NUVO-373376 format. One line per 4 residues: their letters; for each residue x, y, z of N, C-alpha, C. Coordinates in steps of 0.2 Angstrom, whole numbers, plus 5000, padded with zeros to 4 digits. Layout:
<nodes>
a = X,Y,Z,X,Y,Z,X,Y,Z ~ ...
</nodes>
This chain:
<nodes>
mnsd = 5045,5083,5000,5049,5080,4995,5049,5080,4989 ~ 5046,5082,4986,5042,5076,4980,5037,5084,4977 ~ 5038,5090,4980,5033,5095,4977,5038,5100,4972 ~ 5044,5100,4972,5047,5108,4967,5046,5102,4961
kkqp = 5051,5099,4961,5050,5094,4954,5049,5086,4956 ~ 5044,5083,4950,5042,5079,4951,5049,5074,4951 ~ 5048,5067,4953,5052,5063,4952,5049,5057,4951 ~ 5050,5053,4946,5046,5048,4944,5045,5044,4951
faty = 5053,5042,4954,5054,5036,4958,5049,5038,4964 ~ 5049,5045,4967,5050,5040,4975,5040,5045,4972 ~ 5036,5049,4965,5030,5047,4965,5029,5042,4965 ~ 5031,5037,4962,5027,5029,4961,5026,5027,4967
hirq = 5031,5027,4973,5032,5022,4980,5027,5027,4983 ~ 5024,5036,4982,5021,5037,4986,5015,5036,4985 ~ 5013,5034,4978,5007,5029,4976,5006,5024,4981 ~ 5012,5019,4978,5013,5012,4982,5010,5011,4990
slgv = 5013,5018,4993,5016,5018,5001,5007,5020,5003 ~ 5003,5027,4999,4998,5028,4999,4990,5022,4999 ~ 4992,5018,4992,4990,5014,4993,4988,5008,5000 ~ 4992,5007,5001,4993,5003,5008,4991,5004,5015
mlta = 4993,5012,5014,4988,5016,5020,4982,5015,5020 ~ 4979,5017,5012,4970,5016,5011,4969,5010,5012 ~ 4974,5003,5011,4973,4997,5015,4971,4995,5021 ~ 4975,4999,5024,4974,4998,5030,4969,5001,5035
faga = 4967,5005,5034,4963,5011,5035,4954,5005,5033 ~ 4956,5005,5030,4949,4998,5029,4949,4992,5032 ~ 4955,4989,5033,4957,4983,5037,4954,4987,5043 ~ 4955,4991,5046,4955,4994,5051,4946,4995,5052
fini = 4942,4998,5048,4936,4998,5047,4932,4992,5048 ~ 4934,4986,5045,4932,4979,5047,4932,4978,5054 ~ 4940,4980,5054,4940,4977,5062,4936,4979,5068 ~ 4930,4983,5065,4925,4985,5071,4919,4982,5072
ipfl = 4919,4976,5066,4913,4973,5065,4915,4967,5072 ~ 4912,4967,5078,4912,4960,5080,4910,4954,5079 ~ 4918,4949,5081,4918,4941,5078,4919,4942,5072 ~ 4916,4942,5067,4919,4942,5061,4924,4948,5059
gwll = 4923,4954,5059,4927,4957,5060,4936,4955,5063 ~ 4936,4951,5067,4941,4952,5073,4944,4946,5067 ~ 4940,4940,5064,4943,4937,5064,4947,4938,5057 ~ 4942,4940,5053,4947,4943,5046,4951,4948,5044
ylpi = 4951,4954,5053,4955,4957,5051,4964,4954,5055 ~ 4965,4949,5056,4972,4944,5057,4973,4943,5049 ~ 4970,4939,5046,4975,4940,5037,4975,4947,5033 ~ 4970,4950,5034,4971,4956,5032,4977,4959,5036
lvii = 4979,4959,5041,4985,4964,5043,4992,4958,5040 ~ 4990,4953,5040,4998,4951,5037,4998,4952,5029 ~ 4992,4951,5028,4995,4955,5021,4997,4963,5019 ~ 4994,4965,5024,4996,4974,5023,5004,4973,5025
vvmw = 5006,4970,5033,5011,4968,5033,5017,4968,5026 ~ 5014,4961,5023,5019,4958,5018,5020,4961,5011 ~ 5012,4969,5009,5013,4971,5005,5018,4979,5007 ~ 5017,4980,5014,5021,4987,5016,5030,4981,5016
isgl = 5031,4977,5016,5040,4977,5018,5040,4977,5010 ~ 5036,4973,5004,5037,4972,4997,5040,4980,4995 ~ 5035,4984,4997,5035,4991,4995,5043,4994,4998 ~ 5044,4993,5003,5049,4994,5003,5056,4991,5002
mnai = 5056,4985,5001,5062,4983,4998,5062,4985,4992 ~ 5058,4986,4987,5058,4987,4981,5061,4995,4979 ~ 5060,4998,4984,5061,5009,4987,5069,5006,4987 ~ 5071,5001,4993,5079,5002,4996,5080,4999,4990
ngke = 5080,4993,4985,5084,4994,4980,5084,4998,4975 ~ 5078,5003,4973,5079,5007,4967,5074,5001,4961 ~ 5069,4999,4964,5063,4997,4955,5057,5001,4958 ~ 5056,5002,4951,5050,5004,4951,5047,4997,4952
kpil = 5044,4993,4955,5039,4986,4955,5035,4985,4959 ~ 5027,4985,4956,5023,4986,4960,5023,4979,4967 ~ 5018,4981,4971,5019,4978,4978,5017,4973,4978 ~ 5016,4968,4982,5010,4960,4981,5004,4963,4982
ilgk = 4998,4959,4978,4993,4957,4978,4991,4965,4975 ~ 4989,4967,4978,4986,4976,4971,4991,4982,4970 ~ 4996,4981,4968,4999,4986,4968,4999,4987,4963 ~ 4996,4984,4956,4996,4987,4949,4987,4991,4951
kyeq = 4983,4990,4954,4978,4993,4955,4979,5001,4959 ~ 4985,4997,4960,4987,5007,4965,4991,5013,4960 ~ 4990,5007,4955,4994,5010,4951,4990,5013,4945 ~ 4984,5009,4946,4978,5013,4939,4974,5018,4946
wfks = 4972,5019,4948,4967,5020,4956,4974,5029,4955 ~ 4979,5027,4957,4983,5035,4960,4986,5038,4955 ~ 4985,5034,4948,4990,5036,4943,4989,5044,4939 ~ 4983,5049,4943,4984,5055,4944,4988,5059,4951
l = 4991,5057,4954,4995,5059,4959,4999,5062,4957
</nodes>
């Protein structure tokens, strides 16, 4: 969708979504650790869902606002995309 002409709005939300997805993968790896990982995974999962909903609502409302908690970091980490 964003390959022919880069649209700043779409690129911004692609970066934010990529960050949430990679954070979810990191949380899944933490879940592999017996007991401690299982205890840590539940709050991580709640945070990931809140971040995803925040990003979705920003995209629906047409805002380029960073998602909660890690949105500013995602902007820095994925600025080359």
